[in-house]
C-alpha positions as CSV (number, residue, x, y, z in Angstrom):
1,M,94.3,16.8,44.6
2,P,95.6,17.9,41.1
3,L,94.7,15.0,39.0
4,N,94.3,15.1,35.2
5,P,90.7,16.2,34.6
6,R,90.3,14.1,31.4
7,L,91.6,11.0,33.2
8,L,89.2,11.6,36.1
9,R,86.3,11.8,33.7
10,R,87.2,8.5,32.3
11,L,87.6,7.0,35.8
12,F,84.1,8.3,36.7
13,A,82.8,6.7,33.5
14,G,84.0,3.5,34.9
15,G,81.1,3.8,37.4
16,A,78.9,2.6,34.6
17,I,81.0,-0.5,34.3
18,V,79.4,-2.5,37.1
19,A,76.1,-0.7,36.6
20,A,75.9,-2.0,33.0
21,L,77.1,-5.4,34.0
22,L,74.3,-5.6,36.6
23,V,71.7,-4.6,34.0
24,A,72.2,-8.1,32.7
25,G,70.5,-9.3,35.9
26,F,67.4,-7.2,35.2
27,Y,67.2,-8.4,31.6
28,I,67.6,-12.0,32.6
29,R,65.0,-11.6,35.4
30,N,62.5,-10.0,32.9
31,L,63.1,-12.6,30.4
32,L,62.7,-15.5,32.8
33,K,59.5,-14.3,34.5
34,T,57.6,-16.4,32.0
35,P,59.5,-19.5,30.9
36,R,59.0,-20.3,27.2
37,K,59.4,-23.4,25.2
38,V,60.9,-22.9,21.8
39,P,59.1,-24.9,19.1
40,G,61.1,-27.5,17.4
41,S,63.1,-28.6,20.4
42,S,63.0,-32.4,20.7
43,E,66.0,-33.0,23.0
44,K,65.3,-35.2,25.9
45,I,65.2,-33.2,29.1
46,P,66.7,-34.6,32.4
47,D,64.3,-35.0,35.4
48,T,66.0,-32.2,37.2
49,I,65.2,-29.7,34.4
50,I,61.7,-28.4,33.6
51,Q,62.7,-27.1,30.1
52,R,65.8,-26.6,28.0
53,T,66.1,-24.6,24.8
54,K,69.0,-24.2,22.4
55,G,69.7,-21.0,20.4
56,F,67.2,-18.3,21.1
57,T,66.9,-14.6,20.8
58,F,64.7,-12.3,22.8
59,S,64.2,-8.6,22.0
60,Q,62.4,-5.9,24.0
61,Q,60.9,-3.0,22.0
62,E,59.4,0.3,23.1
63,G,57.6,2.6,20.7
64,G,58.8,0.6,17.7
65,R,62.4,0.8,18.7
66,T,64.5,-2.1,20.0
67,V,65.6,-1.4,23.6
68,Y,67.7,-4.6,24.2
69,T,68.3,-8.0,22.7
70,I,69.3,-11.1,24.6
71,Q,70.9,-14.1,22.8
72,A,71.8,-17.4,24.4
73,A,73.2,-20.7,23.1
74,R,71.2,-22.7,25.7
75,F,68.4,-22.0,28.2
76,E,67.4,-24.2,31.1
77,Q,64.9,-24.1,34.0
78,Y,65.6,-26.5,36.9
79,K,62.9,-28.1,39.1
80,A,64.8,-27.5,42.3
81,G,63.9,-24.0,43.5
82,G,62.7,-23.0,40.1
83,R,66.2,-21.9,39.2
84,F,67.0,-20.6,35.6
85,A,70.2,-20.8,33.7
86,L,71.5,-19.2,30.5
87,H,74.6,-20.4,28.7
88,D,76.9,-18.5,26.3
89,V,74.9,-15.3,26.7
90,S,75.1,-12.0,24.8
91,I,73.0,-9.0,25.8
92,I,72.8,-5.9,23.6
93,V,71.5,-2.7,25.0
94,Y,70.8,0.0,22.4
95,G,70.9,3.8,22.9
96,R,67.8,5.9,22.7
97,Q,68.7,7.1,19.2
98,G,69.8,3.8,18.0
99,D,73.3,5.1,17.3
100,R,75.2,3.3,20.0
101,S,75.0,0.0,22.0
102,D,76.3,-1.7,25.0
103,Q,77.1,-5.4,25.0
104,I,77.3,-7.8,27.9
105,Y,78.3,-11.4,27.4
106,G,79.5,-14.4,29.4
107,S,79.4,-18.2,29.6
108,D,76.8,-18.8,32.3
109,F,74.1,-16.8,34.2
110,E,71.8,-18.3,36.9
111,Y,68.6,-17.0,38.5
112,D,67.2,-18.3,41.8
113,P,63.6,-17.1,42.4
114,G,63.8,-18.1,46.0
115,T,66.6,-15.8,46.9
116,G,66.1,-13.3,44.1
117,N,69.7,-13.6,43.1
118,V,71.0,-13.4,39.5
119,V,74.5,-14.9,39.5
120,S,77.1,-14.9,36.7
121,K,79.0,-18.1,36.7
122,G,82.6,-17.6,35.5
123,E,83.8,-14.7,33.4
124,V,81.6,-11.8,32.3
125,R,82.6,-9.2,29.7
126,I,81.0,-5.8,28.9
127,D,81.5,-3.4,26.1
128,L,80.1,0.1,26.9
129,E,79.3,3.1,24.6
130,S,80.0,1.2,21.3
131,E,79.3,2.6,17.9
132,S,76.5,0.5,16.3
133,K,75.0,0.2,12.9
134,V,71.8,-1.2,14.3
135,L,68.8,0.9,13.2
136,P,65.6,1.3,15.2
137,G,63.4,-1.8,14.7
138,H,66.2,-4.1,13.8
139,D,67.7,-6.8,15.9
140,R,71.1,-7.5,14.3
141,A,73.7,-7.9,17.0
142,P,77.2,-6.4,16.7
143,S,80.2,-8.7,16.8
144,R,82.0,-9.5,20.0
145,E,85.0,-7.4,21.3
146,M,83.7,-4.3,19.5
147,K,85.8,-1.2,19.4
148,S,83.9,0.4,22.2
149,L,84.9,3.2,24.6
150,I,84.9,0.9,27.7
151,H,85.7,-2.8,28.0
152,V,85.0,-4.6,31.2
153,K,85.8,-8.1,32.5
154,T,84.9,-9.8,35.9
155,T,83.6,-13.0,37.5
156,D,81.0,-14.2,39.9
157,L,78.6,-11.3,39.9
158,T,75.5,-11.6,42.1
159,F,72.4,-9.4,41.8
160,N,69.5,-9.6,44.3
161,R,66.3,-8.3,42.8
162,K,64.7,-7.8,46.2
163,S,67.3,-5.5,47.7
164,G,68.5,-4.1,44.3
165,L,72.1,-4.8,45.4
166,A,74.7,-6.3,43.1
167,T,78.0,-7.6,44.5
168,T,81.2,-9.3,43.4
169,S,84.2,-10.2,45.5
170,Q,86.3,-10.9,42.4
171,R,88.7,-8.8,40.4
172,I,87.2,-6.3,37.9
173,E,89.2,-5.3,34.9
174,F,88.3,-2.5,32.5
175,R,89.8,-0.7,29.5
176,I,88.8,2.9,28.5
177,P,90.4,5.0,25.8
178,E,94.0,5.9,27.0
179,A,93.6,3.9,30.2
180,N,93.3,0.5,31.8
181,G,91.9,-0.2,35.3
182,S,91.0,-2.8,37.8
183,A,89.5,-3.3,41.3
184,V,88.8,-6.1,43.7
185,G,85.2,-6.5,44.8
186,A,82.3,-4.2,44.1
187,T,78.8,-3.4,45.4
188,Y,76.1,-1.7,43.3
189,D,72.9,-0.3,44.7
190,S,70.4,-0.2,41.8
191,R,68.0,1.9,43.7
192,S,70.4,4.8,44.6
193,N,72.7,4.1,41.6
194,D,75.7,4.1,44.0
195,L,78.7,1.9,43.1
196,M,81.4,0.9,45.6
197,L,84.7,-0.5,44.4
198,K,85.9,-2.2,47.6
199,S,89.6,-2.4,47.3
200,A,92.8,-2.2,45.1
201,V,91.4,0.3,42.7
202,T,93.9,1.0,39.9
203,L,93.8,3.1,36.7
204,V,96.8,3.3,34.4
205,T,96.7,5.7,31.4
206,T,98.2,4.8,28.0
207,G,98.3,8.2,26.5
208,Q,101.3,10.5,25.8
209,R,101.5,11.5,29.4
210,K,101.2,8.2,31.2
211,A,99.8,8.2,34.8
212,S,98.8,5.6,37.3
213,I,96.0,6.2,39.8
214,T,95.4,3.9,42.8
215,S,93.1,4.0,45.8
216,Q,92.2,1.8,48.7
217,S,88.5,2.0,47.6
218,A,86.2,4.1,45.5
219,V,82.5,5.1,45.6
220,I,80.6,6.4,42.5
221,T,77.2,8.0,43.1
222,K,74.6,9.3,40.7
223,D,72.8,11.8,42.9
224,P,74.9,13.8,43.4
225,R,77.2,12.7,40.6
226,R,80.5,12.2,42.2
227,L,83.5,9.9,42.6
228,I,85.1,9.4,46.0
229,L,88.5,7.8,46.3
230,Q,90.0,6.7,49.7
231,S,93.8,6.7,50.2
232,A,94.3,7.8,46.6
233,R,97.6,8.1,44.8
234,M,98.5,9.2,41.3
235,E,101.9,8.5,39.7
236,Q,102.9,10.4,36.6
237,D,106.4,10.5,35.2
238,Q,108.5,11.5,38.2
239,R,105.5,13.0,40.0
240,S,103.3,11.5,42.6
241,T,100.2,12.8,44.4
242,L,98.6,11.4,47.5
243,A,95.5,12.2,49.6
244,D,93.5,10.4,52.3
245,K,90.3,11.2,50.4
246,V,89.6,12.6,46.9
247,T,86.1,13.6,45.8
248,V,85.3,14.4,42.2
249,T,81.9,16.0,41.4
250,L,80.5,16.1,37.9
251,R,78.0,18.1,36.1
252,D,75.0,16.6,34.2
253,D,77.0,16.4,31.0
254,D,79.7,14.3,32.8
255,T,82.3,17.1,32.8
256,I,84.2,17.6,36.0
257,D,82.8,20.4,38.2
258,R,85.4,20.3,41.0
259,I,88.0,18.0,42.7
260,L,88.2,18.0,46.5
261,G,91.1,16.5,48.4
262,A,91.2,16.0,52.2
263,G,93.8,14.7,54.6
264,N,97.5,14.4,54.2
265,I,97.7,15.8,50.7
266,Q,101.2,15.3,49.3
267,L,102.5,16.2,45.8
268,T,106.1,15.0,45.1
269,Q,108.3,15.6,42.1
270,A,111.5,13.6,41.8
271,G,114.6,14.4,39.8
272,P,117.1,17.3,39.9
273,K,114.3,19.9,40.1
274,G,112.2,17.8,42.5
275,Y,109.9,19.2,45.2
276,N,107.4,18.3,47.9
277,L,104.0,20.0,48.4
278,S,101.7,19.2,51.3
279,A,98.4,20.5,52.6
280,A,95.5,19.4,54.8
281,E,92.9,20.0,52.2
282,A,92.6,21.1,48.5
283,E,90.0,22.0,46.0
284,V,90.2,22.5,42.2
285,V,87.3,24.1,40.3
286,M,87.0,23.1,36.7
287,G,85.7,25.1,33.7
288,Q,84.7,24.0,30.3
289,R,86.6,21.3,28.3
290,N,88.1,20.0,31.6
291,Q,90.1,23.2,32.0
292,A,91.1,24.0,35.6
293,R,90.0,27.4,36.6
294,T,90.9,27.9,40.3
295,G,92.4,25.9,43.1
296,T,92.7,26.2,46.9
297,L,95.1,24.6,49.2
298,F,94.5,25.1,52.9
299,G,94.9,23.8,56.4
300,G,98.7,24.6,56.5
301,V,100.5,24.4,53.1
302,T,104.2,23.6,52.9
303,F,106.5,23.5,49.9
304,E,110.1,22.4,49.5
305,R,112.2,22.2,46.3
306,H,115.4,20.0,46.2
307,G,118.4,20.0,43.9
308,D,120.7,22.9,43.1
309,S,117.8,25.4,43.4
310,L,116.8,24.9,47.0
311,A,113.6,26.6,48.1
312,K,110.8,26.1,50.6
313,G,107.7,27.9,51.7
314,K,104.6,27.7,53.9
315,A,101.2,29.5,54.2
316,G,97.9,28.9,55.9
317,R,96.1,28.9,52.6
318,V,97.1,29.1,48.9
319,L,94.7,30.1,46.1
320,L,95.6,29.1,42.5
321,D,94.6,30.5,39.1
322,F,95.1,28.3,36.0
323,G,96.0,29.2,32.5
324,P,96.0,27.1,29.3
325,D,96.8,23.4,29.6
326,N,95.9,23.6,33.3
327,R,99.1,25.4,34.1
328,V,99.2,27.6,37.2
329,S,99.3,31.2,36.2
330,K,99.0,32.8,39.7
331,A,99.3,31.6,43.3
332,H,98.0,33.7,46.2
333,G,99.3,32.7,49.6
334,E,97.9,34.1,52.8
335,D,98.0,33.6,56.6
336,S,101.7,33.9,57.6
337,V,103.4,33.3,54.3
338,E,107.1,32.4,54.2
339,L,109.1,31.8,51.0
340,T,112.8,30.8,51.3
341,Q,115.4,30.2,48.5
342,G,118.9,28.9,49.0
343,A,120.6,26.7,51.6
344,A,121.0,27.5,55.2
345,G,123.6,30.3,55.7
346,K,123.1,31.5,52.1
347,S,119.4,32.2,51.6
348,Q,116.7,34.7,50.8
349,Q,113.4,34.6,52.7
350,I,110.2,36.6,52.2
351,Q,107.7,36.8,55.0
352,A,104.3,38.5,54.6
353,A,100.7,38.3,55.7
354,A,99.8,37.5,52.0
355,I,101.7,37.3,48.7
356,D,100.8,36.9,45.0
357,L,103.1,34.8,42.8
358,F,102.8,35.3,39.0
359,I,103.9,32.3,37.0
360,E,104.8,32.3,33.3
361,N,103.8,29.1,31.4
362,G,103.2,27.3,34.6
363,K,107.0,27.0,35.2
364,R,108.9,30.3,35.6
365,L,108.2,32.5,38.5
366,E,107.9,35.9,37.0
367,K,107.2,38.2,40.0
368,A,105.9,38.2,43.6
369,V,103.8,41.0,45.2
370,T,103.2,41.1,48.9
371,L,100.0,42.4,50.4
372,G,100.4,44.3,53.6
373,P,103.6,44.8,55.6
374,A,106.3,42.3,54.6
375,E,109.9,41.3,55.4
376,I,112.8,40.0,53.3
377,Q,115.7,38.3,55.0
378,V,119.0,37.7,53.2
379,T,121.6,35.5,55.0
380,Q,125.2,35.2,53.9
381,A,127.5,33.2,56.2
382,Q,127.4,35.1,59.5
383,S,125.8,38.3,58.1
384,K,122.1,38.9,57.8
385,T,120.2,41.7,56.1
386,V,116.5,42.3,56.9
387,I,114.4,44.6,54.6
388,T,110.9,45.6,55.7
389,A,108.3,47.6,53.8
390,G,104.6,48.2,53.5
391,Q,104.6,46.2,50.3
392,F,107.2,44.5,48.1
393,E,107.3,43.6,44.4
394,G,110.0,41.1,43.5
395,K,111.1,39.9,40.1
396,F,112.8,36.6,39.3
397,D,115.3,35.4,36.7
398,A,115.0,32.4,34.4
399,R,116.1,30.0,37.2
400,N,113.4,31.3,39.5
401,H,115.9,33.2,41.6
402,L,115.0,36.6,43.0
403,K,116.9,39.2,41.0
404,S,115.3,42.5,42.2
405,V,112.9,43.8,44.7
406,F,111.1,47.1,45.2
407,G,109.5,48.1,48.5
408,T,107.3,51.0,49.7
409,P,106.4,52.8,52.0
410,N,108.0,52.9,55.4
411,T,111.0,50.8,54.4
412,K,113.8,49.7,56.7
413,V,117.0,47.8,56.0
414,V,118.9,46.3,59.0
415,S,122.3,44.6,58.4
416,S,123.7,42.5,61.2
417,N,127.2,41.0,61.8
418,P,128.4,39.3,64.9
419,G,130.3,41.5,67.3
420,K,129.4,44.7,65.4
421,P,126.5,47.2,65.9
422,D,123.5,46.8,63.5
423,R,123.4,49.0,60.5
424,T,119.9,50.5,60.1
425,A,118.6,52.5,57.2
426,T,115.0,53.8,56.7
427,S,113.4,55.5,53.8
428,R,110.2,55.8,51.8
429,D,111.2,53.4,49.0
430,V,113.8,50.7,48.7
431,S,115.2,48.8,45.6
432,A,117.5,45.9,45.9
433,A,119.3,43.9,43.2
434,F,120.6,40.3,43.6
435,N,123.5,38.5,41.8
436,D,123.3,34.9,40.4
437,Q,124.2,33.5,43.8
438,G,121.2,35.2,45.5
439,V,123.4,37.7,47.3
440,I,122.4,41.4,47.4
441,S,124.6,43.3,44.9
442,S,123.1,46.8,45.5
443,V,120.5,48.6,47.5
444,E,118.9,52.0,46.7
445,Q,116.7,53.9,49.1
446,T,114.9,57.2,48.3
447,G,112.8,59.6,50.2
448,D,113.8,60.8,53.7
449,F,116.7,58.4,54.0
450,H,118.1,57.9,57.5
451,Y,121.1,55.7,58.5
452,Q,122.6,54.6,61.8
453,E,125.6,52.4,62.7
454,G,126.6,52.8,66.3
455,P,127.4,56.5,66.9
456,Q,127.4,57.2,63.1
457,T,124.2,58.6,61.6
458,A,123.3,59.9,58.2
459,S,120.4,61.4,56.3
460,A,119.7,62.3,52.7
461,D,117.1,62.2,50.0
462,R,118.7,59.3,48.2
463,A,121.2,56.5,49.2
464,H,122.8,53.9,46.9
465,Y,124.7,51.0,48.4
466,T,127.0,48.6,46.4
467,V,128.2,45.4,47.9
468,S,131.3,45.1,45.7
469,D,133.0,48.1,47.4
470,D,130.8,48.3,50.5
471,N,130.1,51.9,49.8
472,I,126.9,54.0,50.5
473,T,126.6,57.1,48.3
474,L,124.3,59.8,49.7
475,S,122.8,62.6,47.6
476,G,120.1,65.2,48.0
477,S,121.3,67.3,51.0
478,P,123.2,64.5,52.7
479,R,124.2,65.0,56.3
480,V,126.5,62.7,58.3
481,T,127.3,62.8,62.1
482,D,129.8,60.6,63.9
483,T,131.1,61.1,67.4
484,G,130.9,64.8,67.4
485,V,131.6,65.3,63.7
486,T,129.0,66.7,61.3
487,L,129.4,66.6,57.6
488,T,127.3,68.0,54.8
489,A,127.9,68.1,51.0
490,D,126.3,67.7,47.6
491,E,127.3,64.0,47.7
492,V,128.8,61.9,50.5
493,Q,130.2,58.4,50.2
494,L,130.6,56.2,53.2
495,N,132.5,52.9,53.3
496,R,130.7,50.5,55.7
497,K,133.7,48.3,56.0
498,T,136.4,50.9,56.9
499,G,134.1,53.7,58.1
500,N,136.0,56.1,55.7
501,A,134.1,58.9,54.1
502,T,134.4,60.9,50.8
503,A,132.4,64.1,50.1
504,H,132.1,66.3,47.0
505,G,130.6,69.7,46.4
506,N,129.9,72.4,49.0
507,V,131.6,70.3,51.7
508,K,131.3,71.5,55.3
509,A,132.5,69.6,58.3
510,T,132.1,70.6,61.9
511,F,134.2,69.0,64.6
512,A,132.5,69.5,68.0
513,E,132.4,68.0,71.5
514,S,136.1,68.7,72.0
515,K,137.4,69.7,75.4
516,A,139.6,72.8,75.8
517,Q,143.3,71.8,75.7
518,P,145.4,73.7,78.3
519,G,148.6,75.1,76.8
520,G,147.3,74.9,73.3
521,A,146.7,77.8,70.9
522,M,145.1,77.8,67.5
523,L,143.1,74.5,68.0
524,A,143.0,74.5,71.8
525,S,139.5,75.9,72.3
526,A,136.4,73.8,73.1
527,D,134.6,75.7,70.4
528,P,133.7,73.8,67.2
529,I,136.2,73.6,64.4
530,H,134.7,74.2,61.0
531,V,136.1,73.2,57.6
532,T,134.7,73.9,54.2
533,G,135.9,72.8,50.8
534,T,135.0,71.3,47.4
535,S,135.8,67.8,48.4
536,M,136.9,65.7,51.5
537,T,138.2,62.3,52.3
538,S,138.4,61.0,55.9
539,N,139.9,58.0,57.6
540,R,137.8,56.8,60.5
541,S,140.6,54.8,62.2
542,T,143.1,57.7,62.2
543,E,140.4,60.4,62.3
544,I,142.3,62.4,59.7
545,A,140.2,64.4,57.2
546,T,141.6,65.9,54.1
547,F,139.8,68.8,52.3
548,S,140.4,70.4,48.9
549,N,140.0,74.2,48.3
550,A,139.6,74.3,52.0
551,R,139.0,76.8,54.7
552,L,139.4,75.8,58.4
553,W,138.5,78.0,61.3
554,Q,137.9,77.8,65.1
555,S,136.6,81.0,66.6
556,A,138.7,83.7,64.9
557,D,141.6,81.5,63.8
558,I,141.4,80.9,60.1
559,I,143.5,78.7,57.7
560,E,142.9,78.5,54.0
561,G,144.6,76.4,51.4
562,P,144.1,74.2,48.3
563,I,144.5,71.1,50.6
564,I,144.1,70.8,54.3
565,S,144.5,67.6,56.3
566,F,143.1,67.9,59.8
567,D,144.0,65.4,62.6
568,R,141.3,65.6,65.1
569,V,142.8,63.3,67.7
570,H,146.2,65.1,67.9
571,R,144.8,68.6,67.1
572,S,147.2,69.1,64.3
573,L,146.9,69.9,60.6
574,Q,148.8,69.9,57.4
575,A,148.1,72.4,54.6
576,Q,149.4,72.2,51.1
577,G,149.3,74.7,48.3
578,N,149.4,73.9,44.5
579,Q,149.1,75.7,41.2
580,S,145.7,77.2,42.2
581,G,147.0,78.9,45.3
582,Q,149.0,79.0,48.6
583,V,148.2,78.3,52.2
584,H,147.0,81.3,54.2
585,S,146.5,81.9,57.9
586,V,146.0,84.9,60.2
587,F,147.2,85.5,63.7
588,V,147.3,88.7,65.9
589,Q,150.0,90.6,67.7
590,P,149.8,93.5,70.2
591,D,150.5,97.0,68.9
592,K,150.1,100.1,71.1
593,G,147.3,98.6,73.2
594,K,145.4,96.9,70.3
595,S,145.8,93.8,68.2
596,I,146.8,93.9,64.6
597,P,146.6,90.9,62.2
598,V,149.6,88.9,61.1
599,N,149.0,87.2,57.7
600,V,151.1,84.3,56.7
601,T,151.1,82.6,53.2
602,A,153.3,79.7,52.1
603,D,153.3,76.6,49.9
604,K,153.0,74.3,52.9
605,L,152.0,74.5,56.6
606,S,152.4,72.0,59.4
607,Y,150.8,72.8,62.8
608,V,150.7,70.8,66.1
609,D,148.6,72.5,68.7
610,A,150.4,70.8,71.6
611,D,153.6,72.6,70.5
612,R,151.8,75.8,69.5
613,K,154.1,75.8,66.5
614,A,153.2,76.4,62.9
615,V,155.9,75.6,60.4
616,Y,155.6,77.2,56.9
617,T,157.8,76.2,54.1
618,H,158.5,77.3,50.5
619,N,157.7,80.8,49.3
620,V,156.7,82.0,52.8
621,L,155.4,85.5,53.2
622,V,154.5,87.2,56.5
623,H,152.7,90.5,56.4
624,S,151.7,92.7,59.3
625,G,151.1,96.4,59.2
626,Q,154.0,98.1,57.3
627,T,156.2,95.0,57.5
628,T,156.6,92.1,55.1
629,M,159.0,89.2,55.4
630,N,159.9,86.5,52.9
631,A,161.7,83.3,53.8
632,D,162.2,79.6,52.8
633,T,161.0,78.4,56.2
634,I,159.2,80.2,59.0
635,Q,158.3,78.8,62.4
636,V,155.5,80.6,64.1
637,F,155.2,80.2,67.8
638,L,151.9,81.1,69.4
639,R,151.1,82.2,72.9
640,P,148.9,79.9,75.0
641,R,145.2,80.6,74.7
642,V,144.3,81.9,78.1
643,D,141.3,84.1,78.7
644,Q,141.0,84.9,75.0
645,G,137.5,85.5,73.7
646,P,136.1,83.5,70.8
647,E,136.4,86.5,68.5
648,T,140.2,86.7,69.2
649,A,142.6,84.9,66.9
650,S,145.7,83.2,68.3
651,Q,148.4,85.6,69.4
652,L,151.8,85.5,67.9
653,D,154.6,85.0,70.4
654,H,157.7,84.8,68.1
655,I,158.8,83.8,64.7
656,V,162.0,82.0,63.6
657,A,162.8,82.4,59.9
658,L,165.4,80.4,58.0
659,G,166.8,80.4,54.5
660,E,166.9,83.3,52.1
661,I,165.2,86.0,54.2
662,Q,164.0,89.4,53.0
663,I,162.4,92.0,55.3
664,D,160.8,95.2,54.1
665,Q,159.7,97.8,56.5
666,N,158.8,101.3,55.3
667,G,161.7,101.4,52.9
668,R,164.1,99.7,55.2
669,K,165.2,96.4,53.8
670,A,167.0,93.6,55.6
671,T,168.4,90.3,54.4
672,G,169.8,87.3,56.1
673,N,169.7,83.6,56.6
674,R,168.2,83.5,60.1
675,V,165.8,85.9,61.8
676,V,164.0,85.7,65.2
677,Y,161.1,88.1,65.5
678,T,159.5,88.7,69.0
679,A,156.0,90.0,68.8
680,Q,155.8,91.6,72.2
681,E,158.7,93.9,71.5
682,Q,158.2,93.9,67.7
683,K,161.9,93.2,67.5
684,F,163.8,91.5,64.7
685,V,167.2,89.8,65.3
686,L,169.2,88.8,62.3
687,T,172.2,86.6,62.9
688,A,174.9,85.1,60.7
689,S,174.2,81.7,59.3
690,E,176.2,79.5,57.1
691,G,178.9,82.2,56.9
692,K,176.6,84.8,55.5
693,R,176.3,88.0,57.5
694,P,172.9,89.8,57.7
695,S,172.5,93.3,56.3
696,I,170.1,96.3,56.5
697,F,169.8,99.0,53.8
698,D,168.1,102.3,53.9
699,A,168.2,105.3,51.6
700,E,170.0,107.7,54.1
701,H,172.8,105.5,55.6
702,G,173.1,102.9,52.9
703,Q,173.8,99.3,53.9
704,I,174.7,98.1,57.4
705,S,175.9,94.6,58.0
706,G,177.2,92.7,61.0
707,D,177.3,89.3,62.7
708,S,174.0,90.3,64.4
709,L,171.6,93.0,63.5
710,T,168.7,94.0,65.7
711,F,166.0,96.4,64.7
712,F,162.5,97.3,65.9
713,S,159.5,97.9,63.8
714,A,158.2,100.6,66.2
715,D,161.2,103.0,65.9
716,D,164.4,103.7,63.9
717,R,166.9,101.9,66.1
718,V,169.3,99.4,64.7
719,L,171.7,97.4,66.9
720,V,174.8,96.1,65.2
721,D,176.9,93.4,66.8
722,S,180.1,92.2,65.0
723,K,183.7,91.3,65.6
724,E,184.7,94.8,64.6
725,S,182.0,96.7,66.4
726,S,179.7,95.7,69.2
727,H,176.3,97.1,70.3
728,T,176.5,100.0,67.9
729,V,173.3,101.9,67.9
730,I,172.4,103.6,64.6
731,Q,169.6,106.0,64.2
732,T,168.4,105.4,60.7
733,R,166.0,108.3,60.6
734,I,163.7,106.5,58.2
735,N,160.7,108.6,57.4
736,D,157.5,107.1,58.8
737,T,155.1,107.3,55.9
738,S,152.3,106.5,58.2
739,K,152.7,109.9,59.9
740,K,152.4,111.9,56.7
């Protein structure tokens, strides 16, 4: 029971109160063994009295030093039973060195030889441990109501010299420096030096920090030197302490050795920062100068703090270390420790086999260190985050709120929300920061980080999570997989709320687990689709990923561009050029039993695999063998991918070009506003559009124009169709430089 050590010492000193009071019985008994007449007394004595004396003094000396002095105004011995009586008595007991004295005084004392009882009639007062000017060998008595350390008052005290027991059923009142006390009824055993205060024991301090101590009863023993309080209670300021039993043991120099509490120990602090502490048993070990050294609470310890800083905790046992002014400097809890801060639905809880709490100035919780595997639960509305680790170290702010925690090794963070899959992250180390409301503001995990949320998994060397934007930033060889998509980069950022992802540096994404799409072309295969780039953003709801400085390929089909947006669900893509470059793609077409590449570049590309159509716009250039074609817009139609090996690019079926078109083929130049090219025949058909007739120019025949011009890249034929001339075949005789 955490009582004030100095106060307990004073209370123990109160054990001398009744003891000294009963010494009067011994002194009276010794004095009255041999009744003495005082010379000069001529007063007539009644028949009931053997002798009567007025005003006498008796002193007992040992070794030339006065041990005690008894003074009385009147002395009487009665015939009936040989009883003796002293009136207006003062007894002075001197210290061994003659530097102190105790004084006992009262109106009437009576001794009955038949029963062996010495009885005080009426009020008795005692002054203990008084300073005295009496020197050895002198009998001068100090004045009454001396400035002593202990003042005592009681009535009707009975001492039996045969049994050595002294009792009183009356109220005992006493004053000690900085305290007043009382009790009702007492028994003192002079042989064992045990004192029992029977009921209503009270001690009230008068010092700067006032306190009130009450108990149902108390026992003070000399061997061993201890004070036992039953149903004890201490009130101090707004604090109260209770216990079924309190035992205080003292050393030989009357300093407190230890304080033991047993049964229903309760410590309560009222006010805005109030709390309740309970335990089955407690022990406080004292050092020098009444300084508490260590304390132990056991048998099931619980703690609860009220007000605006709600907290509660429990442990099987709590060990305490004390600093200056008996303030707790460290608390060690063990055996299923729980510490919770905050209200229900908005709390932090630490669970551990054992935990050390370091306390600054006995007030501010500085840090907490768990021993062995531990768990931290953070609850916010319907969401809950559980962090586990081999050990935690937590730091607290000025309001004793948890502000940061570090855990290692084998850490695990699990976030749960109703109706959603758990988010689980493991790593070697974990660091978490909390805001003023006790909510996690950020979490950082390092060393072999792994994450899973439903089908989404991730790994990296380091992960940093911020609550404000709900983002996880992965670095150190991050890798993310989600429903058939694998992503690697120098850094990856995942948004836990939306599922969107952002990646930077050496980005590579692989889209797998796709089924072959019948009737498709460039993206129809079941083979994985790979995309690389310097950055990426993806939208989980639409499954569209946008890459910068990108290269996309599936089997032999390749598309490159400054920006590529890939729609996985619809197997489509958008590619966009910029100042750094254009979009580039490659197809193949048959030529004399083999396949030759067809390269297409443009400022923009739009492709939908279900249509097998790639639309290129702005600054479009098509290059294949000896033929190049420029146009504003080109639509490339591909053949269905049927029985094509993985090393074969998509095959060109035909091209439709619109706008300002220029075709250059081995010196033959053609212009027009609309061209249809058929890959199987390698045939170009130029038709009039918007009132502009197509034309072909070569060095031998000059320029040819018509409403429709058809020519073939494999020979020199040109078919002209116009209102003036129809189906005219002209042999252009263009030299084939490839045959030179």
